[in-house]
N, C-alpha and C positions, 0 to 999 in steps of 0.2 A: 085104176091100178094103185095098189098100195106098196109102199116101200118101207121096209124095216130099217130104221136108222140106228146104227150101233156106234157108240162113241169109243174111241181107242182107250184101252186099259193101260194105265201106267204101273210098272212094277213097284211093289212096296219098298220104301227106302231101307237100306241095310245099315244097321247101327255100326258106328266105327268101333274098332277093337281098342280097348283100354289097356295097352301093353306097357304103359309107363312105369308102373310099380315093379313089374318083373325085371324090366331093363335096369332100373335104378338099383334094385336088390343085387343083381349080378355085378354091376360096376362097384358098388360099395363093398360087396363081399370079397371081390378080388383085391381091392386096395387094403381092406382090413386084414385079409389073410397074409398078404405080403408084408404089411406092417408088423404083424405078429411074429414074423420070423426074426425080427430085431427086438431083443428083450427090452431095450430102452424105450421102444415105442409101444409098450403094452397098453398104455392108456388110449392111444389112437385105435389100436386093434379092437379094444373092448367096445369103444363107442361106435365105430363103424360096423363092427360085427353085430351089435345089438340092433342097429337100424336096419341092416341088411336082412337080418332074420325076420324082423317084423314086416318089412316091405315084401319079402319073398313069400311069407305065409299069406298076406293079404292078396298079393298078385296071384298066387295059386288058387285062392278062393274065387277070384274073378274068373280065372280060366275054367274052373269047374262049372260056373254059372253061365258060361258062354260069353262072358263080357270081354274076354281076352283070349288070344290064341298062342300065348308063349308060356304055357304051363311048365315046360322043361327049363326055360330060362329062369322063371321065378323060383322053381324048386332048387336049381343049382345055386342061385343067389342066397337062398335061405341056408343051404348046407354050408356054403362058404362063410356066411355070417356066423354060424355055429362054430365052425373051425377057428375063425378069427377070435371068438370069445374064449375058446379053450386055450389058444396060443397066448391070449392076453393074460390069463391066469398064470400060465407057466412063465411068461416073461416077467410078470410082477414078482413071482417068487424068486426068480434068478436075480432080478435087479435089487430087491430089498435084502437078499442074502449077501450080495456083493457089497452093498453100502454098509451093512452091519459089520462085515469083515474089515472093511477099511476103517470104520470108526473104532473097532476094537484094536486094530494095529496102531492107530494114532494114540489111543489112550495108553496102550502098552509102552509106546515110545516116550510119551509124556511122563509116565511114571519112572522110566529108566533114566531120563535126563533131568528129572526134578531134583532140586537141591535136597541133599540128605540132611535130616534134622538131627542135631546133637542132643544127647541126653546126659545126665550127670551120673558119674560113678565116683565114689569117695576116694578110690585109689588106695584105700587102706583096708582092703579086704571086702569092701562093699561090692555088690553085684548089680545095683540098680542101673537101668538103661533108659529110663523114661523120666517123666516129670517136667511139665511145662515151665515150672519155676526156674529150671536150670537155664532156660533161654534168656531170662531177664536178670538173673542173679549171677554175678561173676563167680568163677571158681577160685578156690584158694590153692596155694602152693601144694603140690602133691596130688591134687584132685585130677580125675580123668574125665574126659568127654568122650562118650561112646555114641557112635552114629548108627543109623538104621541098618547099615550093612556090616555092623560089628567092627568098624574101624575105631581104634581106641587111641586117643591123644592125651598125653600127660605132660604137664609142665612143672618143673622143679621150682624150689624157692630161688629167689634172686640173691646172688652173692657178689661181693665186690670183685671187680676185675681191673687189672692193671694193663692198659693198652701198651703195645710196643711203640717205639719212637716212630715207626713207619705206619702206624695205624691210620685208617681213614674213617672219619665220622666222629672223632673225639675232639671236643673243644676244651681248651685249657681252662681250668677252674671248675669244670663239671666233674661229676663222678660217673664211673662206668660200672655196670652190673651185668653179670652173665646169668643165663638161664639154660637149662638143658631140656630139650624137647624129645620125648620118646613117642614113636608111632608104632602101634602093634596092629597087624592085620589079622583080625579074628574072623574075617569073612571067607568066602569060597572062591573069590577071584583075586588076581594079583592087583596090587595098587601101585600107581605111578607116583612116587613120592617127590618127583622133581618139581611138581606144581605147588608144593607146600610153601606158603608165604607167612611171614610174621610181621606184625606192626606193633608199636608200643607207644604209650603216652605216659608222661611223668609229671609230678608236681600238682599243686592245687589247681592250676590253670588248665591242666590236661593237654599240655603242648606235646607235639610229636617228639618222641625220643628217637634220635637218629641211630640207625644200626651201625655198629663198629665192625670194620673189616681189617684184619691183619693176618699174620701167618698162623694164628691159632684159632680164630673164629671167623665166621662169615661165609663158610663154604656151603652150609645148608645141607639139604637132603638131595640125593641123586639116585637114579635107577628105580627099578621095579621092586616092590616088596611082595613076596609070595605069601600065600595064606599060612598063618601060623608063625610068621616071622615078624621081627621087630627091628627098628632102626632108631639111632639116636644122633642128634646133632646139637651143637652148642652155639648159642647166639649171645651177642653182647650189645648193650644199648647205652647211649650217652644220656644222662639225666642231670637236671640242675642239682647243685650241691645241697640245696635245702629240701629236695624231694623226699617225701615220706612213703610214697607208694609208686609202683610201676605196673601199669595196666598193659597186659600182653594179649594180643589176639592172634590166634592161629587159624589159618584157613588151609585145610588139606588139599584143596583144588577147587576148580570152577564149579563142580557139582556138589559142593559141600558148603553149608553155612559155617561162618566163623564162630569159634568159641573163645570166650575171654576169661582171663585169670587176673585177679587182683593180688599183687605181690607186695609185701612190706619191704622197704629199703630204708637206708639212712640210720 
């Protein structure tokens, strides 16, 4: 008797599905798309979106070849990656535009608050408003300093002054001199003349000349000066008896550079 011996047949092993790329594409695509909704995170959205797009396309290719069974997930991840990249571009435009606007505003504010530079005007019919030499060379009596905003400051010659018996700032044995300062607002905005200050030096040693205050001088400027208007104030300074010149510096305010006049006395 013969017997046919048949060995048991084992089923062929089934290859494991390689779904990792599709899953990673979906996760990165979601994170990238959400990041793209915030303009400041445009860089993150761009990077994650690009990676998600690549992984999604590769994962979709695997699904077509039968190596993965999450074709829909991979395709969704790729589409989300593409959306994240588009949002990245939009966010970058919004961010850079906002930064540029802020920089422009800062530059504008800096220009408005920058010290205004004086130029030289002869004050005797001249109309010059520039000249770098005027910054280093003192003006003479009657000359005017014209600023960038067309504010014009003029200082007269120094004339002898007799302080009253109640004057403050005068030392016995010294001589007193008075100057008249005229401010003309040639600009388009009102000017606050209250912040105008004067300082003076006298003699060969250039010692500070103290300002004299009495019932006639020392009040200075006050109030706003409208466009096209001018104001005048008289100041007096105490100088050594042997002084031959009086240097007067006028600063119209914190936003202005001071201008200097060299006046002959004695």
